[in-house]
C-alpha positions as MATLAB code, in Angstrom:
seq = 'XXXXXXXXXXXXXXXXXXXXXXXXXXXXXXXXXXXXXXXXXXXXXXXXXXXXXXXXXXXXXXXXXXXXXXXXXXXXXXXXXXXXXXXXXXXXXXXXXXXXXXXXXXXXXXXXXXXXXXXXXXXXXXXXXXXXXXXXXXXXXXXXXXXXXXXXXXXXXXXXXXXXXXXXXXXXXXXXXXXXXXXXXXXXXXXXX';
ca = [
       2.910   55.677  -35.541;
       6.517   54.697  -35.748;
       8.665   54.131  -32.746;
      11.338   56.017  -34.447;
       9.524   59.206  -33.662;
      10.144   58.796  -29.771;
      13.411   59.791  -28.320;
      16.500   58.047  -29.446;
      17.221   56.675  -26.088;
      13.467   55.631  -25.490;
      13.386   54.286  -29.180;
      16.336   51.997  -28.659;
      15.255   50.430  -25.522;
      11.690   49.963  -26.873;
      12.866   48.207  -29.886;
      15.212   45.699  -28.101;
      12.671   45.085  -25.533;
       9.879   44.134  -27.915;
      12.416   42.073  -30.015;
      12.910   40.095  -26.541;
       9.211   39.918  -26.110;
       9.035   38.890  -29.854;
      11.629   35.862  -29.227;
       9.760   34.800  -25.896;
       6.229   34.754  -27.919;
       8.427   32.494  -30.569;
       9.578   30.402  -27.757;
       6.317   29.921  -26.357;
       4.465   28.723  -29.717;
       7.060   26.364  -29.993;
       6.831   24.963  -26.434;
       2.821   24.845  -26.807;
       3.352   23.043  -30.299;
       5.563   20.694  -28.557;
       3.237   20.219  -25.428;
       0.323   19.437  -28.006;
       2.504   16.751  -29.575;
       3.415   15.265  -26.619;
      -0.374   14.806  -25.163;
      -1.557   13.620  -28.307;
       1.205   11.055  -28.177;
       0.449   10.321  -24.498;
      -2.868    9.853  -25.270;
      -2.768    7.612  -28.184;
      -0.224    5.363  -26.013;
      -2.957    5.018  -23.522;
      -5.693    3.958  -26.263;
      -3.190    1.457  -27.843;
      -2.415    0.042  -24.342;
      -6.296   -0.281  -23.337;
      -7.415   -1.592  -26.794;
      -4.821   -4.417  -26.643;
      -5.983   -5.358  -23.288;
      -2.590   -3.827  -21.119;
      -4.764   -1.321  -19.197;
      -7.669   -2.240  -17.049;
     -10.738   -0.211  -16.984;
      -9.266    1.003  -13.722;
      -6.009    1.692  -14.971;
      -7.614    3.768  -17.911;
      -8.904    5.845  -14.943;
      -5.631    6.510  -13.559;
      -4.213    7.174  -16.802;
      -7.046   10.056  -17.580;
      -6.716   11.242  -14.231;
      -2.874   12.070  -15.015;
      -3.833   13.646  -18.096;
      -6.684   15.810  -16.520;
      -3.913   16.900  -13.816;
      -1.970   18.406  -16.622;
      -4.510   21.143  -17.479;
      -3.779   21.165  -21.394;
      -6.531   22.692  -22.940;
      -8.448   20.324  -25.851;
      -7.291   17.147  -23.728;
     -10.884   15.935  -23.044;
     -11.802   16.110  -26.653;
      -8.777   14.549  -27.826;
      -9.510   11.629  -25.715;
     -12.736   11.249  -26.547;
     -11.915   11.309  -30.246;
      -8.777    8.659  -29.571;
      -9.143    6.683  -26.485;
     -13.083    6.004  -27.612;
     -14.209    5.956  -23.884;
     -15.604    9.093  -22.928;
     -14.188   11.068  -20.609;
     -17.249   12.497  -18.650;
     -18.368    8.702  -18.073;
     -14.500    7.153  -16.817;
     -14.807   10.714  -14.270;
     -17.796    9.466  -12.993;
     -16.144    5.776  -12.643;
     -13.012    7.008  -11.235;
     -15.152    8.191   -8.025;
     -16.066    4.839   -7.551;
     -12.655    3.443   -7.502;
     -11.625    1.164   -4.953;
     -10.027    3.165   -1.803;
      -9.578    0.051    0.707;
      -6.735   -2.671    1.051;
      -5.940   -5.099   -1.919;
      -8.215   -3.385   -4.429;
     -11.354   -3.426   -2.096;
     -13.780   -0.378   -1.046;
     -14.236    0.615    2.496;
     -16.448    3.168    4.083;
     -18.950    4.422    6.804;
     -22.659    3.737    7.168;
     -24.575    6.047    6.306;
     -22.738    6.389    3.235;
     -21.331    9.862    2.888;
     -22.068   11.884   -0.128;
     -19.467   11.366   -3.242;
     -18.137    8.498   -1.105;
     -16.005    5.719   -3.463;
     -18.769    2.481   -3.635;
     -18.877    0.072   -6.050;
     -21.371    0.635   -9.062;
     -24.431   -1.633   -9.655;
     -23.445   -4.302  -11.295;
     -19.867   -5.078   -9.926;
     -20.624   -8.534   -7.574;
     -18.856   -8.056   -4.083;
     -18.375   -9.693   -1.102;
     -19.166   -7.246    1.745;
     -18.500   -7.095    5.737;
     -20.123   -5.206    7.772;
     -18.577   -3.769   11.251;
     -20.077   -2.688   14.076;
     -19.265    0.035   16.776;
     -16.155   -2.101   18.210;
     -15.178   -2.961   14.638;
     -16.321   -6.530   15.132;
     -17.751   -8.236   11.577;
     -21.223   -8.463   12.300;
     -22.068   -9.375    8.492;
     -21.085  -10.990    5.381;
     -22.772  -11.087    2.505;
     -22.955  -10.773   -1.644;
     -24.311   -8.394   -3.862;
     -23.978   -6.614   -7.198;
     -25.694   -3.401   -5.738;
     -24.145   -2.516   -2.677;
     -25.966    0.557   -1.668;
     -29.347   -0.493   -2.187;
     -28.203   -3.847   -0.045;
     -26.582   -1.743    2.829;
     -30.245    0.248    3.123;
     -32.019   -2.930    3.250;
     -29.920   -4.369    6.316;
     -30.522   -1.122    8.104;
     -34.154   -1.610    7.455;
     -33.937   -5.133    8.993;
     -32.560   -3.759   12.029;
     -28.771   -4.735   11.656;
     -26.633   -2.210   13.490;
     -23.272   -1.448   11.603;
     -21.399    1.724   11.016;
     -18.626    0.353    8.785;
     -18.342   -1.753    5.672;
     -15.669   -3.549    3.465;
     -16.603   -4.683   -0.065;
     -14.385   -7.073   -2.184;
     -14.618   -7.269   -5.952;
     -15.306  -10.726   -7.417;
     -14.921  -11.581  -11.150;
     -18.400  -13.101  -11.041;
     -21.288  -14.766   -8.882;
     -19.260  -18.187   -8.450;
     -16.197  -16.217   -7.293;
     -18.222  -14.132   -4.691;
     -19.963  -17.154   -3.540;
     -16.425  -18.816   -2.952;
     -15.261  -15.744   -1.620;
     -18.259  -15.186    0.840;
     -17.672  -18.864    2.197;
     -14.313  -18.037    3.308;
     -15.181  -14.818    4.725;
     -18.393  -16.768    6.773;
     -15.930  -19.027    7.847;
     -12.778  -16.644    8.753;
     -14.893  -14.003   10.736;
     -18.335  -16.028   12.086;
     -19.977  -12.995   12.159;
     -23.221  -13.156   14.569;
     -25.608  -11.604   12.443;
     -25.579  -14.304    9.741;
     -27.695  -17.235   10.442;
     -25.475  -19.598    8.731;
     -21.810  -19.835    9.048;
     -21.017  -20.994    5.280;
     -22.706  -21.991    2.387;
];
């Protein structure tokens, strides 16, 4: 069936409208291709920056979150192919990024579900706070959640905590010593190492 079989006024109007729709579709296709190329370029740039050491793992998470916010179809697959650090692993890590001042983690105890907390293996020095927000204990660990549970079972009364990331155990010991001298927490048996 052809539109020529329609009344002349409708035929002319419909032909003009359909031509307009076709032009819009062509523009949308060109924009979609430009969007795809721009996303590929952005992800390749992120991958290069990460591989050369210009981005930390935490910064890679921030970049991934920015890419995710675009809701670009296929971004996850492209990310996994180009960056080499799986999108899903980064998404899990991103949930645990520091949420406190100067790259620290802060939280309440008991720890709410999905609250940011250092992942296992990250050395931290932590400070526990009582109801009056007084530092009551300072310690170090690379498994914060189980350590907090152990403190509760030992009878320590605390409602908040702050954890400072450390480069390694030696750095953790130095920071712990400094925080012990600074806060003089009443639940610690010794004031410093």
